[in-house]
N, CA, C and O atoms as a Tripos MOL2 file, in Angstrom:
@<TRIPOS>MOLECULE
protein
  284   283    71     0     0
PROTEIN
NO_CHARGES

@<TRIPOS>ATOM
      1 N          38.7690   -6.3350   36.1580 N.3       1 MET1
      2 CA         39.8710   -5.8760   35.2230 C.3       1 MET1
      3 C          39.1650   -5.1910   34.0260 C.2       1 MET1
      4 O          38.3650   -5.7910   33.3080 O.2       1 MET1
      5 N          39.5150   -3.8850   33.8580 N.am      2 ARG2
      6 CA         38.8700   -3.1430   32.6040 C.3       2 ARG2
      7 C          39.5080   -3.6310   31.2490 C.2       2 ARG2
      8 O          40.6780   -4.0130   31.2360 O.2       2 ARG2
      9 N          38.8090   -3.6170   30.2190 N.am      3 LEU3
     10 CA         39.4680   -3.9840   28.9810 C.3       3 LEU3
     11 C          39.3110   -2.9230   28.0520 C.2       3 LEU3
     12 O          38.4040   -2.0920   28.0940 O.2       3 LEU3
     13 N          40.2990   -2.9800   27.1410 N.am      4 ASP4
     14 CA         40.4750   -2.0560   25.8760 C.3       4 ASP4
     15 C          40.1330   -2.8160   24.7360 C.2       4 ASP4
     16 O          40.6370   -3.9330   24.6170 O.2       4 ASP4
     17 N          39.3480   -2.3810   23.8700 N.am      5 GLY5
     18 CA         39.0910   -3.1140   22.6000 C.3       5 GLY5
     19 C          40.1260   -2.3500   21.5660 C.2       5 GLY5
     20 O          40.3060   -1.1320   21.5570 O.2       5 GLY5
     21 N          40.7420   -3.2590   20.7360 N.am      6 LEU6
     22 CA         41.5490   -2.7690   19.7000 C.3       6 LEU6
     23 C          41.1290   -2.7210   18.2480 C.2       6 LEU6
     24 O          41.6830   -1.9870   17.4290 O.2       6 LEU6
     25 N          40.0480   -3.5980   17.9400 N.am      7 SER7
     26 CA         39.6430   -3.5840   16.5140 C.3       7 SER7
     27 C          38.4830   -2.5900   16.3760 C.2       7 SER7
     28 O          37.9080   -2.1310   17.3620 O.2       7 SER7
     29 N          38.1720   -2.2860   15.1430 N.am      8 PRO8
     30 CA         37.1770   -1.4370   15.0410 C.3       8 PRO8
     31 C          35.7740   -1.7950   15.3490 C.2       8 PRO8
     32 O          34.9130   -0.9160   15.3160 O.2       8 PRO8
     33 N          35.4470   -3.1580   15.6800 N.am      9 THR9
     34 CA         34.2850   -3.6680   16.1420 C.3       9 THR9
     35 C          34.1210   -3.5410   17.6070 C.2       9 THR9
     36 O          33.0080   -3.5510   18.1320 O.2       9 THR9
     37 N          35.2330   -3.4200   18.2740 N.am     10 ASN10
     38 CA         35.2810   -3.3770   19.7910 C.3      10 ASN10
     39 C          36.0320   -2.1530   20.5980 C.2      10 ASN10
     40 O          36.1150   -2.1130   21.8250 O.2      10 ASN10
     41 N          36.5780   -1.1370   19.6790 N.am     11 ASN11
     42 CA         37.4070   -0.1360   20.1720 C.3      11 ASN11
     43 C          36.6180    0.8610   21.2390 C.2      11 ASN11
     44 O          37.1920    1.8050   21.7810 O.2      11 ASN11
     45 N          35.4320    0.5760   21.4340 N.am     12 ASN12
     46 CA         34.8590    1.3170   22.7270 C.3      12 ASN12
     47 C          34.4510    0.5860   23.9230 C.2      12 ASN12
     48 O          33.5620    0.9430   24.6960 O.2      12 ASN12
     49 N          35.2810   -0.6290   24.0290 N.am     13 ALA13
     50 CA         35.0720   -1.4300   25.1960 C.3      13 ALA13
     51 C          35.2250   -0.6560   26.4550 C.2      13 ALA13
     52 O          34.3640   -0.6860   27.3340 O.2      13 ALA13
     53 N          36.2990    0.0250   26.5420 N.am     14 ARG14
     54 CA         36.4880    0.7710   27.9030 C.3      14 ARG14
     55 C          35.4150    1.7550   28.2410 C.2      14 ARG14
     56 O          34.9050    1.8680   29.3560 O.2      14 ARG14
     57 N          35.1300    2.4290   27.2240 N.am     15 SER15
     58 CA         33.9650    3.4190   27.4700 C.3      15 SER15
     59 C          32.5110    2.7970   27.8390 C.2      15 SER15
     60 O          31.6690    3.3590   28.5390 O.2      15 SER15
     61 N          32.4000    1.6470   27.2840 N.am     16 ARG16
     62 CA         31.3970    0.9350   27.6170 C.3      16 ARG16
     63 C          31.3570    0.2560   28.8930 C.2      16 ARG16
     64 O          30.3220   -0.2790   29.2920 O.2      16 ARG16
     65 N          32.4630    0.2540   29.5660 N.am     17 GLY17
     66 CA         32.4910   -0.3690   30.9210 C.3      17 GLY17
     67 C          32.8150   -2.1100   30.8120 C.2      17 GLY17
     68 O          32.4650   -2.8680   31.7160 O.2      17 GLY17
     69 N          33.3730   -2.4850   29.8420 N.am     18 ILE18
     70 CA         33.6210   -3.9680   29.5480 C.3      18 ILE18
     71 C          34.7820   -4.3180   30.4250 C.2      18 ILE18
     72 O          35.8840   -3.7690   30.4050 O.2      18 ILE18
     73 N          34.3590   -5.3970   31.2730 N.am     19 VAL19
     74 CA         35.4110   -5.9120   32.3040 C.3      19 VAL19
     75 C          35.4660   -7.3500   32.3320 C.2      19 VAL19
     76 O          34.5450   -8.0420   31.8970 O.2      19 VAL19
     77 N          36.5270   -7.8210   32.8340 N.am     20 MET20
     78 CA         36.4670   -9.3720   33.0480 C.3      20 MET20
     79 C          36.2710   -9.4280   34.5180 C.2      20 MET20
     80 O          36.9590   -8.7140   35.2480 O.2      20 MET20
     81 N          35.3560  -10.2500   35.0030 N.am     21 HIS21
     82 CA         35.0360  -10.5210   36.2720 C.3      21 HIS21
     83 C          34.5580  -11.8220   36.5750 C.2      21 HIS21
     84 O          34.2400  -12.5470   35.6320 O.2      21 HIS21
     85 N          34.4320  -12.3300   38.0120 N.am     22 SER22
     86 CA         34.0730  -13.5360   38.3810 C.3      22 SER22
     87 C          32.5340  -13.6240   38.2380 C.2      22 SER22
     88 O          31.7960  -12.6600   38.0330 O.2      22 SER22
     89 N          32.1920  -14.7830   38.3600 N.am     23 SER23
     90 CA         30.6520  -14.8180   38.3400 C.3      23 SER23
     91 C          30.3750  -16.2880   38.6290 C.2      23 SER23
     92 O          31.0190  -17.2000   38.1120 O.2      23 SER23
     93 N          29.2280  -16.4820   39.6150 N.am     24 ASP24
     94 CA         28.5830  -17.8550   39.8950 C.3      24 ASP24
     95 C          28.2950  -18.5570   38.8570 C.2      24 ASP24
     96 O          28.4840  -19.7590   39.0400 O.2      24 ASP24
     97 N          27.8580  -18.2370   37.6950 N.am     25 TYR25
     98 CA         27.2980  -18.8310   36.8390 C.3      25 TYR25
     99 C          28.1840  -19.8010   35.8440 C.2      25 TYR25
    100 O          27.7230  -20.6670   35.1000 O.2      25 TYR25
    101 N          29.5530  -19.4480   36.0100 N.am     26 VAL26
    102 CA         30.4970  -20.3020   35.3230 C.3      26 VAL26
    103 C          31.2420  -21.1390   36.1550 C.2      26 VAL26
    104 O          32.2760  -21.6160   35.6880 O.2      26 VAL26
    105 N          30.8940  -21.4250   37.3690 N.am     27 GLU27
    106 CA         31.5690  -22.2510   38.2880 C.3      27 GLU27
    107 C          31.8210  -23.5670   37.7920 C.2      27 GLU27
    108 O          32.9440  -24.0350   37.9770 O.2      27 GLU27
    109 N          30.8760  -24.3030   37.1340 N.am     28 ASP28
    110 CA         30.9410  -25.6360   36.7530 C.3      28 ASP28
    111 C          31.0250  -25.7040   35.2450 C.2      28 ASP28
    112 O          30.6450  -26.7080   34.6420 O.2      28 ASP28
    113 N          31.5130  -24.6570   34.6400 N.am     29 ALA29
    114 CA         31.7300  -24.7640   33.2410 C.3      29 ALA29
    115 C          32.8990  -25.3710   32.8700 C.2      29 ALA29
    116 O          33.7790  -25.5280   33.7170 O.2      29 ALA29
    117 N          33.0760  -25.7970   31.5620 N.am     30 THR30
    118 CA         34.0180  -26.6850   31.0610 C.3      30 THR30
    119 C          35.2830  -25.8420   30.7000 C.2      30 THR30
    120 O          36.3520  -26.4440   30.6040 O.2      30 THR30
    121 N          35.2420  -24.5290   30.5010 N.am     31 SER31
    122 CA         36.3270  -23.6220   30.1830 C.3      31 SER31
    123 C          36.5700  -22.6470   31.4290 C.2      31 SER31
    124 O          35.7000  -22.2800   32.2190 O.2      31 SER31
    125 N          37.8920  -22.3080   31.4480 N.am     32 LYS32
    126 CA         38.0730  -21.6320   32.5570 C.3      32 LYS32
    127 C          37.4790  -20.0770   32.3360 C.2      32 LYS32
    128 O          37.2370  -19.3880   33.3270 O.2      32 LYS32
    129 N          37.2850  -19.6280   31.1420 N.am     33 ILE33
    130 CA         36.7860  -18.3200   30.8170 C.3      33 ILE33
    131 C          35.6820  -18.6380   29.9280 C.2      33 ILE33
    132 O          35.9110  -19.1380   28.8260 O.2      33 ILE33
    133 N          34.4250  -18.3710   30.3490 N.am     34 CYS34
    134 CA         33.2600  -18.5410   29.4300 C.3      34 CYS34
    135 C          32.0910  -17.5620   29.9480 C.2      34 CYS34
    136 O          32.1730  -16.7220   30.8440 O.2      34 CYS34
    137 N          31.1530  -17.8410   29.2720 N.am     35 GLY35
    138 CA         30.0630  -17.1450   29.4590 C.3      35 GLY35
    139 C          30.0470  -15.6970   29.2590 C.2      35 GLY35
    140 O          31.1530  -15.1610   29.1830 O.2      35 GLY35
    141 N          28.9970  -14.9530   29.1580 N.am     36 ARG36
    142 CA         28.9780  -13.5120   28.8220 C.3      36 ARG36
    143 C          27.9620  -12.7830   29.6480 C.2      36 ARG36
    144 O          26.8020  -13.1790   29.7600 O.2      36 ARG36
    145 N          28.4090  -11.7600   30.1950 N.am     37 SER37
    146 CA         27.7830  -10.9030   31.1140 C.3      37 SER37
    147 C          27.4900   -9.4300   30.5060 C.2      37 SER37
    148 O          28.2250   -8.5420   30.9370 O.2      37 SER37
    149 N          26.5840   -9.0920   29.6320 N.am     38 TRP38
    150 CA         26.4280   -7.9020   28.9730 C.3      38 TRP38
    151 C          27.7230   -7.5000   28.2220 C.2      38 TRP38
    152 O          28.1420   -6.3450   28.2890 O.2      38 TRP38
    153 N          28.2930   -8.3680   27.5760 N.am     39 GLY39
    154 CA         29.6610   -8.3260   26.8420 C.3      39 GLY39
    155 C          30.8520   -8.4330   27.5700 C.2      39 GLY39
    156 O          31.9420   -8.2950   27.0160 O.2      39 GLY39
    157 N          30.7220   -8.6940   28.9010 N.am     40 CYS40
    158 CA         32.1090   -8.8730   29.8060 C.3      40 CYS40
    159 C          32.3370  -10.5090   29.8390 C.2      40 CYS40
    160 O          31.4660  -11.3150   30.1670 O.2      40 CYS40
    161 N          33.4240  -10.7730   29.5120 N.am     41 PRO41
    162 CA         34.0990  -12.2680   29.8260 C.3      41 PRO41
    163 C          33.7650  -12.3750   31.4350 C.2      41 PRO41
    164 O          33.8830  -11.4800   32.2720 O.2      41 PRO41
    165 N          33.3340  -13.6660   31.6170 N.am     42 SER42
    166 CA         33.1070  -13.9540   32.9830 C.3      42 SER42
    167 C          34.0240  -15.1890   33.4640 C.2      42 SER42
    168 O          34.1690  -16.1490   32.7070 O.2      42 SER42
    169 N          34.5510  -15.1610   34.5410 N.am     43 VAL43
    170 CA         35.5630  -16.0950   34.9460 C.3      43 VAL43
    171 C          35.1050  -16.8130   36.1410 C.2      43 VAL43
    172 O          34.4270  -16.1970   36.9620 O.2      43 VAL43
    173 N          35.4010  -18.0550   36.3340 N.am     44 ASP44
    174 CA         35.0790  -18.7390   37.4640 C.3      44 ASP44
    175 C          35.8920  -18.3090   38.6080 C.2      44 ASP44
    176 O          37.0880  -18.0320   38.5100 O.2      44 ASP44
    177 N          35.1720  -18.2580   39.7590 N.am     45 HIS45
    178 CA         35.8450  -17.6920   40.9270 C.3      45 HIS45
    179 C          37.0760  -18.4020   41.3260 C.2      45 HIS45
    180 O          37.8230  -17.7850   42.0850 O.2      45 HIS45
    181 N          37.4260  -19.6010   40.9470 N.am     46 LYS46
    182 CA         38.5320  -20.3710   41.3400 C.3      46 LYS46
    183 C          39.8590  -19.8970   40.6000 C.2      46 LYS46
    184 O          40.9990  -20.0320   41.0440 O.2      46 LYS46
    185 N          39.5120  -19.3400   39.4370 N.am     47 TYR47
    186 CA         40.5620  -19.0090   38.4460 C.3      47 TYR47
    187 C          40.7680  -17.3550   38.2530 C.2      47 TYR47
    188 O          41.6480  -16.8920   37.5280 O.2      47 TYR47
    189 N          39.9370  -16.6380   38.9210 N.am     48 TYR48
    190 CA         39.8220  -15.2520   38.7540 C.3      48 TYR48
    191 C          41.1760  -14.5550   39.1090 C.2      48 TYR48
    192 O          41.6990  -13.7920   38.2970 O.2      48 TYR48
    193 N          41.7900  -14.8440   40.4320 N.am     49 GLU49
    194 CA         42.9800  -14.1490   40.5580 C.3      49 GLU49
    195 C          44.0550  -14.4480   39.7750 C.2      49 GLU49
    196 O          44.8050  -13.5530   39.3850 O.2      49 GLU49
    197 N          44.2600  -15.8270   39.4390 N.am     50 ALA50
    198 CA         45.3900  -16.2570   38.6050 C.3      50 ALA50
    199 C          45.3520  -15.6480   37.1370 C.2      50 ALA50
    200 O          46.3640  -15.3290   36.5130 O.2      50 ALA50
    201 N          44.1250  -15.5380   36.6980 N.am     51 ILE51
    202 CA         43.8350  -15.1250   35.3280 C.3      51 ILE51
    203 C          44.2170  -13.6070   35.2030 C.2      51 ILE51
    204 O          44.9200  -13.1560   34.2980 O.2      51 ILE51
    205 N          43.6360  -12.8370   36.2810 N.am     52 ILE52
    206 CA         43.9060  -11.4420   36.2240 C.3      52 ILE52
    207 C          45.4830  -11.0820   36.3970 C.2      52 ILE52
    208 O          46.0660  -10.1220   35.8920 O.2      52 ILE52
    209 N          45.9480  -11.9410   37.1120 N.am     53 ALA53
    210 CA         47.5360  -11.5610   37.3890 C.3      53 ALA53
    211 C          48.3090  -11.9640   36.0430 C.2      53 ALA53
    212 O          49.3380  -11.3610   35.7390 O.2      53 ALA53
    213 N          47.8360  -12.9100   35.3060 N.am     54 LYS54
    214 CA         48.4710  -13.1790   34.0800 C.3      54 LYS54
    215 C          48.2910  -12.0990   33.0520 C.2      54 LYS54
    216 O          49.2040  -11.7580   32.3000 O.2      54 LYS54
    217 N          47.0410  -11.5500   33.0400 N.am     55 LEU55
    218 CA         46.6240  -10.5580   32.0690 C.3      55 LEU55
    219 C          46.7540   -8.9940   32.3710 C.2      55 LEU55
    220 O          46.6590   -8.1450   31.4850 O.2      55 LEU55
    221 N          46.9620   -8.7320   33.6040 N.am     56 LYS56
    222 CA         46.8280   -7.2380   34.0430 C.3      56 LYS56
    223 C          47.9150   -6.5100   33.4550 C.2      56 LYS56
    224 O          47.6960   -5.3010   33.3800 O.2      56 LYS56
    225 N          48.9860   -6.8830   33.0300 N.am     57 ASP57
    226 CA         50.0960   -6.0570   32.3640 C.3      57 ASP57
    227 C          50.0390   -5.9030   31.1460 C.2      57 ASP57
    228 O          50.9250   -5.2620   30.5820 O.2      57 ASP57
    229 N          48.9550   -6.4680   30.4240 N.am     58 GLY58
    230 CA         48.5320   -6.3200   28.9330 C.3      58 GLY58
    231 C          48.9050   -7.7050   28.2370 C.2      58 GLY58
    232 O          50.0190   -8.2260   28.2840 O.2      58 GLY58
    233 N          47.8130   -8.1990   27.6010 N.am     59 SER59
    234 CA         47.7610   -9.3900   26.7390 C.3      59 SER59
    235 C          46.6130   -9.3560   26.0170 C.2      59 SER59
    236 O          45.5540   -8.8220   26.3460 O.2      59 SER59
    237 N          46.9090  -10.0550   24.8370 N.am     60 PRO60
    238 CA         45.6370   -9.9910   23.7770 C.3      60 PRO60
    239 C          44.5540  -11.0750   24.3700 C.2      60 PRO60
    240 O          44.9200  -12.0860   24.9700 O.2      60 PRO60
    241 N          43.4660  -10.8130   24.1820 N.am     61 LEU61
    242 CA         42.3010  -11.5300   24.5740 C.3      61 LEU61
    243 C          41.3620  -11.5900   23.5030 C.2      61 LEU61
    244 O          40.7800  -10.5860   23.0930 O.2      61 LEU61
    245 N          41.1650  -12.9340   22.9550 N.am     62 LEU62
    246 CA         40.4230  -13.0390   21.6950 C.3      62 LEU62
    247 C          39.1020  -13.6540   22.2160 C.2      62 LEU62
    248 O          39.1650  -14.6260   22.9690 O.2      62 LEU62
    249 N          37.8720  -13.1170   21.8390 N.am     63 SER63
    250 CA         36.7760  -13.3810   22.1310 C.3      63 SER63
    251 C          35.9790  -13.7260   20.8840 C.2      63 SER63
    252 O          36.1090  -12.9140   19.9680 O.2      63 SER63
    253 N          35.2330  -14.6940   20.6740 N.am     64 HIS64
    254 CA         34.4330  -15.0950   19.4540 C.3      64 HIS64
    255 C          32.9690  -15.6800   19.9390 C.2      64 HIS64
    256 O          32.7940  -16.4640   20.8710 O.2      64 HIS64
    257 N          32.0370  -15.1530   19.1470 N.am     65 TYR65
    258 CA         30.7840  -15.6600   19.6770 C.3      65 TYR65
    259 C          30.0480  -16.2960   18.4090 C.2      65 TYR65
    260 O          29.7790  -15.6820   17.3760 O.2      65 TYR65
    261 N          29.7590  -17.6980   18.6860 N.am     66 ASP66
    262 CA         29.0110  -18.3970   17.5700 C.3      66 ASP66
    263 C          28.0510  -19.2420   18.3960 C.2      66 ASP66
    264 O          28.0420  -20.4690   18.2950 O.2      66 ASP66
    265 N          27.2390  -18.5690   19.2190 N.am     67 GLY67
    266 CA         26.3310  -19.3010   20.0330 C.3      67 GLY67
    267 C          26.8130  -19.7840   21.4360 C.2      67 GLY67
    268 O          26.0480  -20.1880   22.3120 O.2      67 GLY67
    269 N          28.0870  -19.7020   21.5420 N.am     68 ARG68
    270 CA         29.0560  -20.1790   22.6360 C.3      68 ARG68
    271 C          30.1200  -18.9950   22.9960 C.2      68 ARG68
    272 O          30.4300  -18.1960   22.1120 O.2      68 ARG68
    273 N          30.5230  -18.9210   23.9470 N.am     69 PHE69
    274 CA         31.7260  -17.9990   24.2250 C.3      69 PHE69
    275 C          32.9820  -18.8210   24.3470 C.2      69 PHE69
    276 O          33.0750  -19.7910   25.1000 O.2      69 PHE69
    277 N          33.9390  -18.3790   23.5640 N.am     70 ALA70
    278 CA         35.4150  -19.1820   23.6360 C.3      70 ALA70
    279 C          36.3210  -18.1990   23.4480 C.2      70 ALA70
    280 O          36.0410  -17.1410   22.8840 O.2      70 ALA70
    281 N          37.5520  -18.5110   23.9440 N.am     71 ILE71
    282 CA         38.6910  -17.6920   23.8610 C.3      71 ILE71
    283 C          39.6880  -18.4230   23.1810 C.2      71 ILE71
    284 O          40.7930  -17.9200   22.9780 O.2      71 ILE71
@<TRIPOS>BOND
     1     1     2 1
     2     2     3 1
     3     3     4 2
     4     3     5 am
     5     5     6 1
     6     6     7 1
     7     7     8 2
     8     7     9 am
     9     9    10 1
    10    10    11 1
    11    11    12 2
    12    11    13 am
    13    13    14 1
    14    14    15 1
    15    15    16 2
    16    15    17 am
    17    17    18 1
    18    18    19 1
    19    19    20 2
    20    19    21 am
    21    21    22 1
    22    22    23 1
    23    23    24 2
    24    23    25 am
    25    25    26 1
    26    26    27 1
    27    27    28 2
    28    27    29 am
    29    29    30 1
    30    30    31 1
    31    31    32 2
    32    31    33 am
    33    33    34 1
    34    34    35 1
    35    35    36 2
    36    35    37 am
    37    37    38 1
    38    38    39 1
    39    39    40 2
    40    39    41 am
    41    41    42 1
    42    42    43 1
    43    43    44 2
    44    43    45 am
    45    45    46 1
    46    46    47 1
    47    47    48 2
    48    47    49 am
    49    49    50 1
    50    50    51 1
    51    51    52 2
    52    51    53 am
    53    53    54 1
    54    54    55 1
    55    55    56 2
    56    55    57 am
    57    57    58 1
    58    58    59 1
    59    59    60 2
    60    59    61 am
    61    61    62 1
    62    62    63 1
    63    63    64 2
    64    63    65 am
    65    65    66 1
    66    66    67 1
    67    67    68 2
    68    67    69 am
    69    69    70 1
    70    70    71 1
    71    71    72 2
    72    71    73 am
    73    73    74 1
    74    74    75 1
    75    75    76 2
    76    75    77 am
    77    77    78 1
    78    78    79 1
    79    79    80 2
    80    79    81 am
    81    81    82 1
    82    82    83 1
    83    83    84 2
    84    83    85 am
    85    85    86 1
    86    86    87 1
    87    87    88 2
    88    87    89 am
    89    89    90 1
    90    90    91 1
    91    91    92 2
    92    91    93 am
    93    93    94 1
    94    94    95 1
    95    95    96 2
    96    95    97 am
    97    97    98 1
    98    98    99 1
    99    99   100 2
   100    99   101 am
   101   101   102 1
   102   102   103 1
   103   103   104 2
   104   103   105 am
   105   105   106 1
   106   106   107 1
   107   107   108 2
   108   107   109 am
   109   109   110 1
   110   110   111 1
   111   111   112 2
   112   111   113 am
   113   113   114 1
   114   114   115 1
   115   115   116 2
   116   115   117 am
   117   117   118 1
   118   118   119 1
   119   119   120 2
   120   119   121 am
   121   121   122 1
   122   122   123 1
   123   123   124 2
   124   123   125 am
   125   125   126 1
   126   126   127 1
   127   127   128 2
   128   127   129 am
   129   129   130 1
   130   130   131 1
   131   131   132 2
   132   131   133 am
   133   133   134 1
   134   134   135 1
   135   135   136 2
   136   135   137 am
   137   137   138 1
   138   138   139 1
   139   139   140 2
   140   139   141 am
   141   141   142 1
   142   142   143 1
   143   143   144 2
   144   143   145 am
   145   145   146 1
   146   146   147 1
   147   147   148 2
   148   147   149 am
   149   149   150 1
   150   150   151 1
   151   151   152 2
   152   151   153 am
   153   153   154 1
   154   154   155 1
   155   155   156 2
   156   155   157 am
   157   157   158 1
   158   158   159 1
   159   159   160 2
   160   159   161 am
   161   161   162 1
   162   162   163 1
   163   163   164 2
   164   163   165 am
   165   165   166 1
   166   166   167 1
   167   167   168 2
   168   167   169 am
   169   169   170 1
   170   170   171 1
   171   171   172 2
   172   171   173 am
   173   173   174 1
   174   174   175 1
   175   175   176 2
   176   175   177 am
   177   177   178 1
   178   178   179 1
   179   179   180 2
   180   179   181 am
   181   181   182 1
   182   182   183 1
   183   183   184 2
   184   183   185 am
   185   185   186 1
   186   186   187 1
   187   187   188 2
   188   187   189 am
   189   189   190 1
   190   190   191 1
   191   191   192 2
   192   191   193 am
   193   193   194 1
   194   194   195 1
   195   195   196 2
   196   195   197 am
   197   197   198 1
   198   198   199 1
   199   199   200 2
   200   199   201 am
   201   201   202 1
   202   202   203 1
   203   203   204 2
   204   203   205 am
   205   205   206 1
   206   206   207 1
   207   207   208 2
   208   207   209 am
   209   209   210 1
   210   210   211 1
   211   211   212 2
   212   211   213 am
   213   213   214 1
   214   214   215 1
   215   215   216 2
   216   215   217 am
   217   217   218 1
   218   218   219 1
   219   219   220 2
   220   219   221 am
   221   221   222 1
   222   222   223 1
   223   223   224 2
   224   223   225 am
   225   225   226 1
   226   226   227 1
   227   227   228 2
   228   227   229 am
   229   229   230 1
   230   230   231 1
   231   231   232 2
   232   231   233 am
   233   233   234 1
   234   234   235 1
   235   235   236 2
   236   235   237 am
   237   237   238 1
   238   238   239 1
   239   239   240 2
   240   239   241 am
   241   241   242 1
   242   242   243 1
   243   243   244 2
   244   243   245 am
   245   245   246 1
   246   246   247 1
   247   247   248 2
   248   247   249 am
   249   249   250 1
   250   250   251 1
   251   251   252 2
   252   251   253 am
   253   253   254 1
   254   254   255 1
   255   255   256 2
   256   255   257 am
   257   257   258 1
   258   258   259 1
   259   259   260 2
   260   259   261 am
   261   261   262 1
   262   262   263 1
   263   263   264 2
   264   263   265 am
   265   265   266 1
   266   266   267 1
   267   267   268 2
   268   267   269 am
   269   269   270 1
   270   270   271 1
   271   271   272 2
   272   271   273 am
   273   273   274 1
   274   274   275 1
   275   275   276 2
   276   275   277 am
   277   277   278 1
   278   278   279 1
   279   279   280 2
   280   279   281 am
   281   281   282 1
   282   282   283 1
   283   283   284 2
@<TRIPOS>SUBSTRUCTURE
     1 MET1         2 RESIDUE 1 A MET
     2 ARG2         6 RESIDUE 1 A ARG
     3 LEU3        10 RESIDUE 1 A LEU
     4 ASP4        14 RESIDUE 1 A ASP
     5 GLY5        18 RESIDUE 1 A GLY
     6 LEU6        22 RESIDUE 1 A LEU
     7 SER7        26 RESIDUE 1 A SER
     8 PRO8        30 RESIDUE 1 A PRO
     9 THR9        34 RESIDUE 1 A THR
    10 ASN10       38 RESIDUE 1 A ASN
    11 ASN11       42 RESIDUE 1 A ASN
    12 ASN12       46 RESIDUE 1 A ASN
    13 ALA13       50 RESIDUE 1 A ALA
    14 ARG14       54 RESIDUE 1 A ARG
    15 SER15       58 RESIDUE 1 A SER
    16 ARG16       62 RESIDUE 1 A ARG
    17 GLY17       66 RESIDUE 1 A GLY
    18 ILE18       70 RESIDUE 1 A ILE
    19 VAL19       74 RESIDUE 1 A VAL
    20 MET20       78 RESIDUE 1 A MET
    21 HIS21       82 RESIDUE 1 A HIS
    22 SER22       86 RESIDUE 1 A SER
    23 SER23       90 RESIDUE 1 A SER
    24 ASP24       94 RESIDUE 1 A ASP
    25 TYR25       98 RESIDUE 1 A TYR
    26 VAL26      102 RESIDUE 1 A VAL
    27 GLU27      106 RESIDUE 1 A GLU
    28 ASP28      110 RESIDUE 1 A ASP
    29 ALA29      114 RESIDUE 1 A ALA
    30 THR30      118 RESIDUE 1 A THR
    31 SER31      122 RESIDUE 1 A SER
    32 LYS32      126 RESIDUE 1 A LYS
    33 ILE33      130 RESIDUE 1 A ILE
    34 CYS34      134 RESIDUE 1 A CYS
    35 GLY35      138 RESIDUE 1 A GLY
    36 ARG36      142 RESIDUE 1 A ARG
    37 SER37      146 RESIDUE 1 A SER
    38 TRP38      150 RESIDUE 1 A TRP
    39 GLY39      154 RESIDUE 1 A GLY
    40 CYS40      158 RESIDUE 1 A CYS
    41 PRO41      162 RESIDUE 1 A PRO
    42 SER42      166 RESIDUE 1 A SER
    43 VAL43      170 RESIDUE 1 A VAL
    44 ASP44      174 RESIDUE 1 A ASP
    45 HIS45      178 RESIDUE 1 A HIS
    46 LYS46      182 RESIDUE 1 A LYS
    47 TYR47      186 RESIDUE 1 A TYR
    48 TYR48      190 RESIDUE 1 A TYR
    49 GLU49      194 RESIDUE 1 A GLU
    50 ALA50      198 RESIDUE 1 A ALA
    51 ILE51      202 RESIDUE 1 A ILE
    52 ILE52      206 RESIDUE 1 A ILE
    53 ALA53      210 RESIDUE 1 A ALA
    54 LYS54      214 RESIDUE 1 A LYS
    55 LEU55      218 RESIDUE 1 A LEU
    56 LYS56      222 RESIDUE 1 A LYS
    57 ASP57      226 RESIDUE 1 A ASP
    58 GLY58      230 RESIDUE 1 A GLY
    59 SER59      234 RESIDUE 1 A SER
    60 PRO60      238 RESIDUE 1 A PRO
    61 LEU61      242 RESIDUE 1 A LEU
    62 LEU62      246 RESIDUE 1 A LEU
    63 SER63      250 RESIDUE 1 A SER
    64 HIS64      254 RESIDUE 1 A HIS
    65 TYR65      258 RESIDUE 1 A TYR
    66 ASP66      262 RESIDUE 1 A ASP
    67 GLY67      266 RESIDUE 1 A GLY
    68 ARG68      270 RESIDUE 1 A ARG
    69 PHE69      274 RESIDUE 1 A PHE
    70 ALA70      278 RESIDUE 1 A ALA
    71 ILE71      282 RESIDUE 1 A ILE
């Protein structure tokens, strides 16, 4: 799922190709969305379809980095 940045610090997310995608490295993570892949939020394969279905029509996604990835 392609993402659009709305704040001045990430308003070029679409042009940079930032997407939400599933990834093997988050399979056993404690959060449903975690990890970062070149700026992209990575999602556990188990939750990918449900998360995309909920967000695809538009929803804010807050991402903060302090050594960990969190929403």
